[in-house]
N, C-alpha and C positions, 0 to 999 in steps of 0.2 A: 834591490833583493829585500824582501822582509824578513820579519824573524820567524816566519813560518817556512819559508824555505832554504833560508842560510845557515850554513854551521855554525854553530853558535861558540862562543869563548865562554871560558869559566865565569868570567864577569858579568856577559849576558845572561848566562843559564841563573846565574846567583840572584840579578836583578829580579828575573821572572819569577823565581822560587821566592823572593821577598814578596812581590805583588799578589802572588797566589795566596800567601800567609794571609795579608792584608785582607785580602776578599774573603777568605776563610774568617777571619775576626769578625769580619761585618756580618757575614752569614750569621755566625754563633751568637753574636749579640742580640740579633732579631728575636733569636729562639729562646736563649738563656739569660740575657739580661747583664746587669753588672757583674764582675767578678773582683772581689777584694782579696784576692790571693794570686798567686803563681800564674804566668801567662800560659797556660798548658796548650799544648800543641795539638791537643784532639781536634780532628774534624767532624763535621755532621756527618750521619750515616746517609745513604740515598733515600729521597723522601719515601721510596715504599719501605723502606726499611727503618724507618724513624717514628719513634712513641716519645713524647715530651713528659716529663715526670719529675716530679719535686721530692727533695728530700734536705734532710737537717745534716749538716757538716759536723766532724767533732768539735768544731769551735762555735758550734751555736748556729750557724748561718743559714740561712734558709736558701736553696740553691735550687735553681731551674736547671735541669740537665735534659740528657737526650738517652733514650737506650734502645739498643739494637732490638726492633721490633722481630717476634717469630723466636726468641730465644726463651725458653721457659726454664725458670730455676726449679728443681726438684726442692721441695721443703721435708726435713725431717722432724718438723715440731708443729705442735698445736696453733703456734702462734703466727703460722705460716712462713717463718724464716727458716732458715739452714743454720746449722752449727756443726762444728767440731771437722777435723782435717780430710775425713774422706768426702764429707759432703760439699765442704769448700772447694777441695781440690777438683772433684768431678763437674761442679757447677761451672767452674772457672774454665773448666776444660770445654764444656759446651759453648760457652761464650767463644772460646780461641776459634774453634771448629766451624763456628757460625760466623765468624767476624769476615765482612768483606775484605778482599785483597784490595791493596790500593798503590800504584806507581806510578810516578811522576817521571816521564823520561827524562824531563831536565835534570832530575837528581840522580848523584850517585849512589846513593842507598835507598832501598825499597822499604814499603811499609808505610803505614801511619795509623795511628789508632782513635775510635770512633765511639768507644764507651768509656764513662767514668765509672770508678767504683763505686760512687754515689748511688750509680743507677739503677745497678743490678743486685745489690746487697741489701736487703732489708733486715729488719728487726732489732739490731744494736744488740746490746747485751743479754746473756743468756738469763732469763727472770729465775731461773732456779738458784743462780749465785748471787744471791738479796745480800746487802748491806746497808740495811735500813738502819740500822744502828748510828751510822755515818751521816746520813741526809743533812740531819738539822745543823752539824757543825758545818759540812762543805758548803751549803747554802750561806749561813751567818757568815762565813769567810770568802765568800766568792771564789771557791777552788774551782780550778778546772784540774780534774781529780787524775786523769792520767788511765783510769779504770775504762778499758776499750780501746785505748789508744793502739793504732796501727802502725807498723813501720816505724821511722824515725830511730833508725840505726842503719850502719850500712855494710852492704853486702862485699863482698871480696871478688870484684869480675876477673882476677887472675886465675881463678878455679874454671871458670866458663872458657876463657880464652885458652885455658891449655887441655880441658876436655872436651869440649864440645856436646851438644845434646845426646849422644849415642854413648860418651863418655859419664856424662852424668846419672844417665838410665843405667849403665853398668855400676855405677857407687851405689844407685839406689836398691839395686839386686844384692848387691853385696851386703849391704845393709839390713836388709829382708832375714838373709841367713841368719844372721848372728842376732836379730831382737824381732823374733817371729812375734813378740807380744805387741809390737808397735806396727801391725798389719795396715790398721787404717790408717795410721801416718804416713805409711810407705805408698798406699793406694793414692793418697793425696796427691803426695809429691809426683806420683809416676802419671796420673793423669794431667798435671800441668804441664810434664814436659811433653807427653805426647800431644796435648793441646797446641803444644807450641810447634811441632814439628807438623803438624798438621797445615797450622797458619801459614809458615815458612813455606812450605811445598806449593801450597796453592798461590802463595805469592807469586814464587818463580815461575809458575805455570802461566800465572796472569801477565808476566814481563814478558815470558816468551810469546803471549798472543798478541800484546801490541806491538811487538818487533814486527809481527808479521804483515802489519797494515803501516807502520811508519815509514814515511816517503824521506826525511833526512838521514842520510847514510849515518852521520855522525852519531845522532840520538837514536837509530836502528840498531848500532855495534854495543853504544851505551846499554840497551834494554837487552840484548843478549848476554852481554857481560853481567847483568844484574840477576839475571835468570840463572845462569851458571854459578855464579857465587853463591845465590840462597839456596840451590839445589843441594851443593854441596855441605852448605852449613845445616842444613835439616839433621845431617848425623855427625859432620867432622868439624873438629875446629879450626878456627881461621890461621891461615897460614901469611897472609899477607895484610899490610898496613889498612887497605879499604875491605878486607872481610873482616877485621877485627872492629873498624868503626861499626861495618853494617852488625856484627855481632851484639855488639853493645845495644846498638839502636833496639834491637828485638828484646834485649833482656828489659833495657828500660821502658819500652811501651807495655811490656807484658806486667811489670811492676807498677805501672801509674795505672794501669788498669785494673789492678788486683785490689792495691788497697792505697794507692795514691804515693808510693815509695818514688823519689824524684833524686838518689843521691848517686854519685859517679865516683866520689874520692879522686884519688892523685892520678888523674888522664895522663900525664905528660910521662909519670913513671911507667904504668900502663902499656902506652902506646911504643914508649921509647924503643923497645927490641925491635918491633915490627915495622919502626920507619928505618932505623938504621940497616936492617937486613935489605929492604926495600931499596936503600939508596944504594948500599955497596954492591947491590945486583943489577942497578941500572934500570930499575922497573919505576922509579917514582923520583918525581920531582918536588921541590916546596910548592909550587902552584897548585899541583894537581892533590898533593896532601891537604891544603887550606882549605880547598873545596870540599875533599870529605869531610873535614872536620866542620865546617860550616853546615855540611848536610845532616851532620849528627847533631850539633844544637838547634839546627831546624825542627828536628824531630822531639825534643824535647828539653826544658829549662833545666836541666839538671845541675845541680851542685858540685863545682870542680873545683880541686885545688891544684896550684901551680908553685913549684918551687917547694923548699925547705928542707929540712935535714933527713938523713937516713938515722940507720942505727950506729953508725960510725963518725957521725955529727959532719957528713959530707952533704953539700948542698945538691941536691937531685935536678936543680934547674938544667935544662938543656934544649935542644934545636925545638923538641916538641913545644916545649912550654911557650917558646915566641910565636910558634905555628899557632896555637889555641889562640892566645892573644888575636893574633891578624884574623883569624876566622872569625873571632867575635867582632871584630873592627869593621869587618867587610860586611858581615850579615847584617849589622844593626838591628837587632831584634831585642827583646828582654833575655836575658842569661845571666847565670849566677857563676861567675867566675872570679875565683878568690885568688888573688897572688900574696904569696907570703912575703914578709916582711920581717927582719931578723939580722943579729949581727955577722952571721956567716954566709946570708942569703945573699945570691948576685943580685947587686944593687942595680944594673942594667935591667932588671926583668920590673922592679917597680918604676924606674924611668918610663919604661915603655908604656907599663900599665896608667900611669899618670898621662902620658902624652895622648894616650886612647882615649882616656875620660874626659881631658879638656876639649879635645877635638869633637869626640861624638856627642857629648853632653848626655849621655843615656843613663848614667848610674853604674857604668859598667867599665872596667871591672871593681870589686871591692877589695879590700885590703885585711891581710890577717896577720896581727901580733904574734908570729909562731913562735917565739921564745915563752912569751907569757903563757902560750897555751902547753907548752911541752913543760916547761917548770912549773906550772900549776897542777899539770896532771901527776908529776912525779910526787906530790904531797899526798897522793893517795896510795903510797907504796909501790911504784912502779919506777924500774931503772930506766935511764934515757932511752937505750935501746927499743924498750917496749912503747914509751910514751910517744916517741917519734914516730911510731907506727900510726898513731891517729891521726885523720885526715877531714878536711872540711866535708861535711858531707849533707848541710842543711842551712837553714834560714840564719843561723847563729851558730851553728855547734858542730862539734867533731866527733869520731866516734872511731873504734879501730875497726877497720875494714873486715869483716867476715867474724870475727872473735869477740865481740862484745855488744850487749843489750844495754839500751840506754832510755828507751821512750823520750829522748831529748824534745824542747819544745812541746811538749803534751801535757807538761805538768805545771801550773801556775798557780801561786798564792797574790790573792788582789790585796796588798799591804794597805789599800784603802778601804777595803771593808774590815780588816782586822782594827785598824784606826777607830773608824767609826763603833766598835764595839767595845772597844776600849773608852772612847768619848760618852756613850751612855751609861758606862757604868760609871764614869766620873760625875758625869749630870745627877746620878742618882744619889750622890754623899751631898751630905750639907756643903753650902759655899765656902766655907771656912775650912774645910778640909781639902777644897781643891785645889791643885797646883800644877804646874807642869811635870814637876818628879812624881808625882801621883799618879799622871796621865802616864808616862812613861812606864811606870811598874805594871799598869794595867793593861799598856799594850804589850810588854814582854811577856806578859801570863798568856793573853789572847794569842800572840804570834807562836808561842810554844805547842800551843794546843793545836793551830792549825798545821804546824809541821808535823805533829804526831797525828794527825789526823791523814796527810798527805801520804805517811810511811805505812799506816793500815792499808791504805787504797792501793798502793803500790804493791804490798802483799798480794792485795786480792787480784790485781793484775797479774802477777808473776805465777798464782797458783792456778788460775783459771783461763787465763786467754787463749792458751793453746786448745781448749774446749770450745773456746766460742769462735774464735777466727784465726786460726794458727798463720803465721808467718811461712807459708808454701814458698812462693817464689824469692824471699829473700833467702830460706834455708837450702835452698838447692845451690849458692854461691857463698856459705857458711862453713866454716870449720868446725864440724860438731854434730850438729843436728843429724844428718845422713849418717855419720857414724854412730852414732848414741841411741837414733831413733826417737830424738827428743826436740821438739819445737825449742826454736832460738827463744821463744817469750818464757821457757818454762826451765830453761838452764839449760840449753844443748849448746850454746856458746861458751867462750872458758869464762867470760868475765860478764859480771852484773853491774853496771854503775849506772844507777837510774838519775836523772837529772829532775830538778826541782829548780823552778823560776820564781823569783820576786817580780812583780809588777806595782806600779803605781810608788816607785821611790821618790821623785819630786812632790808628788800631791801630798805624801806625810810627811817630806821633809821639810816643805814650806809651811805646812799647817801646824808644826809643833814651832817653829821658829818664829810665827807669827803670834802663837798663842802666848810664846813666851814674850815676845818684844811689846805687842799692843796691850795684852791683857796682866800679865806678870808684871812687867816691869814699869809699864808708862802708864798703868791705869786708864788706857782711854776708853775701854769698854768693859765692862762685869762680866762673869762667866755667864749667869743668866740671861744678861743682856745678847750675849752673843750667841745662846742656845735659843733664843726666840727669833732672832736674824736668820740664823742655818735653819731652824725649824719650817719660816718662812720661805726660804729660798731666796734670802734678801730681798724681800719684795718691799716695794715703794720708795719713795727716794731717801728716806733715814737707810734702809736696808741697802740701797746701793752705795751710800756714802761708805758706810761700814764696810761693806765688801772691797771697796776700792782702798780703804786705808788697810784692811788686811792683807790685801794683796800687794800693798806698795813697799813692803820691807825688802831690804835685800834679799833675793831669793837664792836658793841652790844655783851653783854655776857663778854668784858673781864674783867669788875667789876672795878667803878670809872672813866671809859672814857666818853668823851662827847655824844658818841654814846648811852651808856647806859642812858644818859641824854635825848637825843633825843628819844629812844624807849620810854620812860616814858611820854614824853611831847606828843607823837603821840597817845600812848594808852588814856592818860586822854584826850585828845581834842577829841578823837572818842567816849568815853563815854560820854563825858559832851555833846555833839552833839546828841546822841543817846537818851539820858535821859533827854534833853533840856524840853520836849515836849510829847505826846501821837502823834499819828497819825492825819491827819485831822479829822478822823472819831472818834477820841477819844481812840484808843486801845495803851495800854501799850507796850512798845517794850524795850527789854532787850539786853544790849550788851554784845557779847563774841568775842573770838580773837581765829580763827580756820579755815583752808585752806581745811581740807580732803584732798580729792584727786584731788584736784582743781590746784595744784602748777604748772603742766604742761600746761594746759590749759589756766589759768590765764597770764603764762608769754609768751605764744605762738605770740601773738598779740602786746607784749610789747617791744618798743624799747630798746636799749642799757640805761642802768643807771648810775648814777655817782657812786656806788658802785663796779663799774668795772665788773657789770653784763652786758654779752651778749645779743643782742636784740633776741629774742625768746626763751631765757634760762628762766627755773623755776623761780617763784617766790621765796621767802622765805617760809619755812614750818612754819605754825600757828604762835604761839608765839615764837618759837625757833629762836636763833640764827643761823645765817650762818654756814655751815659746816666749820671747820677749824677756828672758830671765837678767839680760843687761840692755841698755840701748843700745849700746855699740853691737851687740851680737857676737862678741870678739870670738873666733874661733880657737885662740888659743886658751882662754878661759873655758870653753866647752872641752876642750881635750883634755885641760886640767883636772877638771870635774870629773869626768866619766874615768879617768886612770884611776882616780883617787877612791872609786866605790869598787872596784873589780874585788868579786870575792875570792878569786883564786886559786882555785881546786882544779883548772882545766877545763871549766865552762867559761860563758861569754857573757859580757856584759858591752854589748857594742855601742859605738859611737856613731848617732845618725846625724848628719852634719849636711846642710846646704850652705853653697859659697856662690859668690858672685863676684868673678874675677876682674870685672870692670874694665879699664883701660891698661893694665898690665900686660906687657909682652907675653908673647907664646914663652921665652925662654924664662922671664922672671916666675910667670904664672906655675909653670913645671916645679922649679928650684921652691916656690912658697910651699907648693901643696905637698912636695915632697918632705920638706922638712917639716910641715905640719904630721904628715902620718908616722913620721920615723920617731920625733917626737913624743907623740901619744903612745907608741908602741914601747918607745924606751922607759916611758913612765909604769908602764906595766898595762897598756890597754891589749885588749883582746882582737878586735875586729872595727873596721870602720867601714861604715854604708854612707857614700858622698852623692852626692847628686850637684854637679855644675850647672847652675840655673841662669835662664833670662827670666829675671822678674817679670817684665811685662809679656812676655810671651806664655809665661805659666799662667797669669790672670787672665788673659784674652782667653786661653783655652778653657779655663773653669768657667769663665762666661759663655763659650759655646765649643764645646769640647768636639763636636763632628769637625770643625774647622781645622783641626789639629790631629789626624788619625794617626800620625808617625809620633807623637810627642811620647816619650818614655821617659819614667821617673825611677827611682829606687825609693820604693814606699817604704820598706823596713829591711828585712833580710831578703826580700824579695823584689824584682823589679818587674813593672808593667806598664802595658799601655795607659794614658792617663785616661783617655776616654771612656775605657773598660770597668775603672773604678766609680763605686757610686759617689753621688753629690757629695753625701758627708764626709766618705772617706777622702774624696778630693780635697775637701776644705781642711783636714788634717794637714794635709801635706802643705795646701797651700798657706795654711796658719805658720807652719814651720819657714818657710821661703819668706814670707812676708817680715817675719821675727827675725831671721837670721841671715837671710840673703846679704 
């Protein structure tokens, strides 16, 4: 009996679903090419509904995407774009109502999304809200400004699980009565909710139609169950564990399509009540629960926190925490599950996470230093019971679900560009006046200006984003926007804590240390000679010798080296400038250190730097030392170095680490990795992204990625299929592995 006729087990169904995902990925790659970001679960529309389009992402990447053909967006602006809540909501509703239904009879949850937000929204920032006076400095300092940034905060899914779509619509109706002046905002919200109801209802009907022709009794029964569940969820809130997972899938798919949002937050805490009720009622076993969770993870690579303290300092780790880990383990696709590590967190959860990490070698899960996150966030004036509500919800960041607007990971200062501005000023001085101390003074001046420019830009974002592209989907599950008639980006939620990240830390620290040692202390090269080498990008044999000399100092991460001191000084300066005061409009800013996938782009326009970096080469990654910082690549040295540069205000400076455990026994390997993780967190570390690697396999995959279609790596805050990364991005991962593995 073959799989086309036999009754399938959960394991067999999961294998088939994984295979279908791989086939979908191959089809996408043919159309869209490489993807240096989250492995989105989007599937291609049917060929007769497909139109290929190109767009530029928020990080400046060129994206080839697919558009659902036949869905016409209605413009309300001379430039052909659409702006504001009513237009955004009605156009998104058009997309939802035209979206083809999708049901895989082998899955327990219906639906899949076929349109990316880049493919239907055009026009970018509304031209009337000009900020030309900031452009020169934004370009000079390589700023990713956050102006026009969408999502990157966390909704509270508990609202939707309690209300359902009819309950949300009733809440919108009540808000209309109280705030008639916000009619356009409520029109946009209602359009989204009703578009969702239409999409879900059509999918339920599609499941029923598929059941009519399904020959396998088990899958026919499954299709009928999906039809019944989703017909209920058109209007009603979920009652069971499976229904709650299905409700979340619908919301996540909508959030992804609307503006790319991928946060789930504390999934174990959200689902625990449904799990306990179903288990007590005798209608749910763990194998079924794991399958439902795997189907949820299959539909979106959402960011998830497991474990951690509640407001009473009690760890929330429970059965669902382990079930989520098990679902990720069995599914074996890119996902972003974060396991909390802390003094009072169940250590068994950490152990199970490490066991899965070592067995699967997929970079899943990652690990969160929850005590440092919470204690750092409390420095912003919040008590523990509030700070503990924050949830891991993105590449390197946390946010308070439904109560906080953050634009986390959307705002970056290229410290390398700030350094180059200071270097140019130094070189304009007479040689006799040049010194590292003078360069440091100039660097401080430029970094202070860069932070001020970011602060002005963030005020522009908060003032106008609701008129450009409001957060309608996330607004539905936030505390405040519907009640106040105000978009989350404009102050509709309780807290505004705007993230500002630094990037290129090692590039700058190693440059300062190299100048101090080779130019100032040893006199191996003069300031003018070095400037010539840099302007020529280290050209010729003499230039290369000079480059290697500058590069061969004890670098950041060595331990006890001047470059380590410089890294701490740079981090402390950046942190103090961000926390010196709020934005001009009074909004709190919170510092972090993270480059995300911007290392290549941030380095592309940067000239050669004194650390031996070539012009146009990538900047250093996040808070990490540059690859090869120590010949032994000591993981402990890496852990200590990154713990020492944490800003310490509740945002993260992750440690990205690649380890090859060689011949260590399974038991010893688990203990070694647990100890490394716990030590880093105890020293103040906030997040650990770890790849357990087979060096030879990675190198072979880099030569011919097509031979390793299932190889997954944790690139930075996200994990991805190695063969879907661009060659230059694969090279970044390979460089880390060669140097640190």
